[in-house]
C-alpha positions in Angstrom: 125.6 20.4 121.2 123.1 21.2 119.0 123.0 20.2 115.6 122.5 23.5 113.2 120.2 21.5 109.8 120.3 24.4 107.9 124.2 24.8 108.3 124.5 21.1 107.8 122.5 21.1 104.6 124.6 23.9 102.9 127.6 22.9 104.2 126.8 19.3 103.1 129.5 17.5 100.7 126.8 16.9 97.5 124.3 19.0 96.1 120.9 19.2 97.8 117.9 20.3 96.7 114.5 20.3 98.2 111.5 20.1 95.7 107.7 20.5 95.2 106.4 19.2 92.0 109.5 18.8 90.6 110.3 22.2 90.9 113.7 23.8 93.0 112.2 25.0 95.7 115.5 24.9 97.8 119.3 24.1 97.3 122.8 24.4 98.6 126.1 25.9 97.7 127.0 22.7 96.5 124.5 22.0 93.7 124.8 25.6 92.3 128.9 24.8 92.0 128.1 22.0 90.3 125.7 23.3 87.9 127.4 26.8 87.3 124.9 29.0 88.7 123.9 30.9 91.7 120.7 29.8 94.2 118.6 32.7 93.4 118.9 31.1 89.5 117.6 28.0 90.6 114.8 28.1 93.0 111.8 28.3 91.6 113.3 26.7 88.4 111.6 23.1 87.1 114.4 20.5 87.4 114.1 20.8 83.6 116.7 23.0 83.2 119.6 20.7 84.6 118.6 17.8 81.6 120.1 18.3 78.0 117.0 18.1 76.8 113.0 18.7 78.2 112.2 15.1 76.7 114.7 13.3 79.0 113.4 15.4 81.7 109.8 14.0 80.7 110.6 10.4 80.2 113.4 10.4 83.9 110.0 11.4 85.7 107.4 9.5 83.7 110.0 6.4 84.7 111.2 7.1 88.5 107.6 7.9 89.5 106.2 4.2 89.7 109.2 3.3 91.6 109.1 6.1 94.4 105.7 5.6 94.3 106.4 1.8 95.5 109.5 2.5 97.3 109.9 5.7 98.5 113.4 6.2 97.1 115.0 6.2 93.9 118.8 6.6 92.5 120.7 6.2 89.3 123.4 7.6 87.3 122.5 10.0 84.3 124.5 12.7 82.1 123.2 16.3 83.2 123.8 19.5 81.9 125.9 22.3 83.3 124.0 25.9 82.8 126.2 28.2 82.6 130.0 29.7 83.9 132.8 28.3 82.5 131.7 24.9 81.6 128.2 26.2 80.7 126.2 23.2 78.2 128.9 20.8 79.2 127.4 17.2 79.7 128.4 15.1 82.8 127.5 11.8 84.6 125.9 12.8 87.7 124.9 10.3 90.8 121.4 11.4 91.6 119.1 9.9 94.4 116.1 11.2 95.4 113.3 10.3 98.8 109.7 11.0 98.0 108.1 13.1 101.3 104.6 10.9 100.1 104.5 8.3 98.3 101.2 8.2 97.1 102.1 11.5 95.5 106.3 11.0 94.5 106.5 14.2 92.6 104.9 16.0 95.3 108.0 16.9 97.6 111.3 14.9 98.2 114.6 15.7 98.7 117.5 14.8 96.0 121.0 14.7 96.1 123.7 15.2 93.1 127.1 14.0 93.1 129.3 15.2 90.0 131.1 11.7 88.6 132.8 14.0 86.1 136.2 13.3 87.3 136.1 9.6 87.3 133.4 9.0 84.5 134.0 11.8 82.1 131.6 12.0 78.9 134.0 11.0 75.8 131.5 11.3 72.7 128.4 13.2 72.0 125.1 10.5 72.5 121.8 11.1 71.9 119.0 11.6 74.5 117.8 7.7 74.1 122.0 6.7 74.4 122.2 8.3 77.2 119.4 6.4 78.6 120.6 3.1 77.5 124.0 3.9 78.7 122.6 4.8 82.0 121.1 1.3 81.8 123.8 -0.6 80.8 126.3 0.7 83.4 123.4 -0.7 86.0 123.9 -4.1 84.4 120.4 -4.4 83.0 119.9 -6.7 80.3 118.1 -5.8 75.8 115.1 -7.0 77.8 114.8 -4.9 80.8 116.2 -1.9 79.6 113.4 -2.0 76.8 110.7 -2.5 79.3 112.0 0.4 81.4 112.2 2.8 78.6 109.2 1.2 77.2 110.9 0.3 74.0 111.5 -3.0 72.4 114.5 -5.3 73.3 115.4 -5.5 69.8 115.5 -1.4 69.6 117.3 -1.7 72.7 120.2 -3.5 70.9 120.2 -1.3 68.1 121.4 1.7 70.2 123.8 -0.3 72.2 125.2 -1.2 68.7 125.4 2.5 68.2 127.0 3.4 71.3 129.7 0.3 70.5 131.0 2.0 67.7 131.0 5.7 69.0 133.0 4.1 72.1 134.8 1.6 69.8 134.0 -1.2 72.1 133.9 -4.8 70.8 132.0 -6.1 73.2 129.3 -5.0 75.7 131.5 -5.4 78.8 134.6 -3.1 77.1 131.3 -0.5 76.5 130.3 -0.7 80.0 134.2 -0.4 81.0 134.7 2.5 79.0 131.4 4.0 80.0 132.6 4.0 83.6 135.3 5.9 82.4 138.0 3.2 81.8 
């Protein structure tokens, strides 16, 4: 039996996108449903339209390029924004995984999967762009020093953002904060 790869792409249980230079050149129906748009609205668009801010889009691209260059793949949990429909502008946690087709030019072409985590990890507080980045790294179990290195800020600055997050989520410890960020 022959496998219809186009049908497999279209019916995948996660959102899928093919990219060239951080622009969406193809995507499946699940990705469109997740972000509340039609396929025609996404094709030819920069991935920036899926991010809460242009600044986060730029910083994420800078952060993942060396990792894609080194390993060929990248994955993280991040907050994204729905574009349209009933939940327009809604922030939600999303697990994003990508693979560069050319490691030496990681943004040249790639395939990306998006998994909506909102049912098990709702966004419970309005966060700044930097708070979202620090929160994503805390959920990966990184220390302030490692987060600072990854975000190119001092570990003391990371600690300030962690303290803000702890106040917003009414968490007494970092472990409690991470538990609440994970939807607990």
